C-alpha positions in Angstrom: -16.2 -21.1 38.1 -15.9 -22.5 34.8 -19.3 -20.8 34.1 -16.9 -17.1 34.6 -14.2 -18.7 32.4 -16.4 -19.0 29.4 -18.2 -16.1 30.1 -14.8 -14.1 29.7 -13.9 -16.3 26.7 -17.3 -15.5 24.8 -16.7 -11.7 25.7 -12.8 -11.7 24.5 -14.4 -13.2 21.1 -17.3 -10.5 20.7 -14.3 -8.0 21.6 -12.7 -9.3 18.9 -15.4 -9.4 16.4 -16.2 -5.7 16.7 -12.8 -4.8 16.4 -12.9 -6.3 13.1 -15.9 -5.0 12.3 -15.0 -1.1 13.0 -11.2 -2.0 10.9 -13.4 -2.7 8.0 -15.9 0.1 8.7 -13.2 2.6 6.9 -13.4 0.7 3.3 -16.9 1.0 2.7 -18.1 3.1 0.1 -20.3 5.9 -0.2 -22.1 5.0 -2.7 -22.7 1.2 -0.9 -26.2 0.2 -0.1 -26.5 -1.4 3.4 -27.3 -4.8 2.0 -24.6 -4.2 -0.2 -21.8 -3.3 2.2 -22.8 -6.2 4.9 -22.7 -8.5 2.1 -18.6 -7.1 1.4 -17.8 -6.3 5.2 -18.5 -10.3 5.3 -16.1 -11.2 2.5 -13.7 -9.0 3.4 -13.8 -10.5 7.7 -13.9 -13.8 5.8 -10.8 -13.4 3.8 -8.4 -11.1 6.1 -6.6 -13.5 7.5 -5.1 -15.0 3.9 -4.8 -11.3 3.1 -2.7 -9.4 6.3 0.1 -7.0 5.3 3.3 -8.5 5.2 5.7 -6.6 6.8 7.3 -6.0 3.4 4.4 -3.5 2.7 3.4 -5.6 -0.8 -0.6 -4.6 -0.6 -2.5 -7.8 -0.2 -4.9 -5.9 1.6 -5.3 -3.7 -1.1 -5.6 -7.1 -3.3 -8.4 -8.1 -1.2 -10.0 -5.1 -1.5 -10.1 -5.5 -4.7 -11.0 -8.4 -4.9 -14.0 -7.5 -2.8 -15.1 -4.9 -4.9 -15.0 -7.0 -7.7 -17.6 -9.9 -6.1 -19.4 -7.3 -5.0 -20.2 -5.7 -8.2 -20.5 -9.0 -9.9 -22.9 -10.1 -7.2 -25.0 -6.7 -7.2 -24.5 -5.4 -10.7 -24.2 -8.4 -12.5 -20.6 -7.6 -13.9 -18.7 -9.9 -15.6 -15.1 -10.2 -16.5 -15.5 -11.4 -19.8 -17.6 -8.0 -20.6 -20.3 -7.5 -23.1 -20.8 -10.2 -25.9 
């Protein structure tokens, strides 16, 4: 029966990953390429546990989404917070 328990645990894990990916999909920008979106989605999912919206609605998820865009712009477009020289 250990094999059945392991299979159930794997199925639960896969289901959780699918739900997280479906949740993140709503934040994809229409102008993002597949490569850009995959990288930004991974960023969002990796940091999501630290940025869950608290019950008071202080907007931590908005902060995470903003940071993911800054990170993607820096990585793919070469944008810098320092501005032009």
